[in-house]
N, C-alpha and C positions, 0 to 999 in steps of 0.2 A: 458518614464516610464519603469523601469525594471520589469521583470515578478514577482519578489517578492513583489514589490510595487503594482503591479496590483492586485495580489491575496489579499494583505492586504485590498485594496479598495473594493474588492468583498466581503470578509468576513465582513467588517464593514457595507457594504450596505445591506447584506442579511445573517444574522446569521443562522447557521445550514443549509446551502443550500443543503448539502448532508445528512441531518438528524442527529439524535443522536443515532440511532440503528447501530450496526456494519454492515459491508458488509455481504450480506446474504450467499455468498459462504464461506467466512471465518467462519461464525457462523455455517454453515452446517458441517464443518470439526471438530467441537468441540470434538467428541469422538476420533479422530485420533491425536489431538494435545498434546503436552506435558502438564502434570499437574503441573510441576514446572520447574524452570530454567529462562533463560533470553530470552526476545523477543524484536524484533525491528520492529516498524511500520514505513514504509517508506512513505514520502509525506502524513503524517496523518492529515493534515488540521487542524480541530478543535478537533481532538483526539478521534473520535468515535471508530476506531478500537483498538487503544492503550488502551483506557480505558476499553473496553470490555475484552481485553486480560489480563489486570491487575486484573479485577474482577474474572478471571479464576484461579488466584493464581500465575501468572507469574510476574517476575520483568521486567518491560517494559520501553524501551526508545522509545519515539515518536519524529521523526525528520521531520521538514517541513521548507521551506524557508520563510513562512509567519509568522512574529512575531505576527501578530494579531490572527492567527489561533492558534498558540502555547500558547499564553497568555490565550485564551479562554479555550483550553484544560486543562491547568494547573489550572485554576479557577474552572472548572468543577470537575476535580479530587479532588481538595482540599475540595470542597463543599460536595462531597460523602465520603471523608475520604479514598480515594483510592490512594495508592502510584503510582505516574507516573512521570518518568523523561522526561522532554521536552527539546528539543534542536532546536533553530532556526539556520539553516545552509543550505548551498548549498551542496547537496549530492556529487557533483563531486569534492568538495574540503574538504569533511568531513574526519576526521581522523578515518578511519575504523579500529576497533580492530581486532586482529588476533584470529580466531577460537573461538569466544566469545558467539555467540547467538544460542540458541536451536531452535529458530523459527524466520524467517523473513517474514513479511507480505508486499507484494508489490501489493497494491490495487489501481487501477486506477491512477498510477503514469506514466505519458506520457512525454518522454523526447526526444530531438533530438538524432539522431543516435550516435554521438560521446559521448554525455552525458550519454546516455543509456548504451553504452558499458562500460564507467567508473564506473557506478553504479552497473552494473552486476559484474564486476570484484571485486569491493568492497564487494558485497554481497557474492560472492563465497569465498572470503578470510575470511570474518567475520563469516560465518556460522561454527558452531562447528561440529565435527564429529558426525554423527547420527542426526544432526539438520534437520529441515524441512524448505522449502521455499514455500510459498503460493502466487500465482499470479492470479489477474484478471484485464484485460485491454480490451479496445475497439479494434475492428478490422476494416479494411477498409470498410467492409460491413455496418458499423455504419453511414457512411457519409450520410447525408440527413435525418436521424432520429433526433427526438427532445428529446431523452432520455439522452442526455449528450455526452461528448467526445470532443476531439479537432477537429478543422477544418483542420488542417495541416496534410496531409496524412502521412508524414515521422514520425509522432509521434505515429502512430498506430502499433498494434501488429498483428502477425498471429501465428497460432499454429506452423508452421515451424520455425519462428523466435524464439519463446519461446523455443522449443526443442533444437535449435542450441545454444542459449544463455546459457542455463543451462546444456549443454551436459556433463559437468564433474559430474553432480549429477545423482542419480538414479531416473528415471522417474516413479512416482507412478500413475499419471493420467494427461492427458492433452486433453481438449475438446474445440472445437471451434463451435459456433452456436448461436442460438437465446435464450435469456432469457427474463424474465419480471422483470424490476427493480422497486423497491419502496423504494428508499433511498433518502428522502428529496425532496424538490421541483425541484432540478436540475437533478435528476436521476429517472425519472418516465416513465414507459412504455416499450414496446418491445425494446430490445437492442441486438447488435451483439458483442459478447465478446469471448475472449479466456481465459480459466481458467485452472489452473494446480496445481499440488502438486509434489514436488521433495524432495529427501532425500540426504544428504551428506553421502557418504560411510564412515564407521568407520575406 
């Protein structure tokens, strides 16, 4: 079973496994995020972050390789009357637009190193001058905790990795440590994360 089919099966078995509220770190940045323009929600699952960004007035594209997740996101957006563009795609093969997005949200998207590098490159290319990139991912210290995250160590992030990956951008903040997650049944309790905010120079 491919990973996309595995995620389809997970979403079918347990709808809203990460809840319907946005990621708390992304939400906390609301005063610093653009009020208008285009946003991209990477690996957005069932659409919780993309839909929240759309409610803030942004023109949002949510991308995930789970067709089940994206269908649920589209139905949710339609039910609320909120415009949301959804795309089912493998981000390593996605046609990244050039200097297009004013905000990119990279929330709990964990990829093998080569795939991660490809998506980082795509994100750097797709971010418009002055645009922001928001990241929250699990760190190696998360292993053994029950609050979520991949079991494969190579998929995890560190602050040093994040700062190196987004070195062409201006670092606004980057923190690594313990937070308390309350994001659906799969993200509950103390968790070890790296979270950060970057800006593309004008």
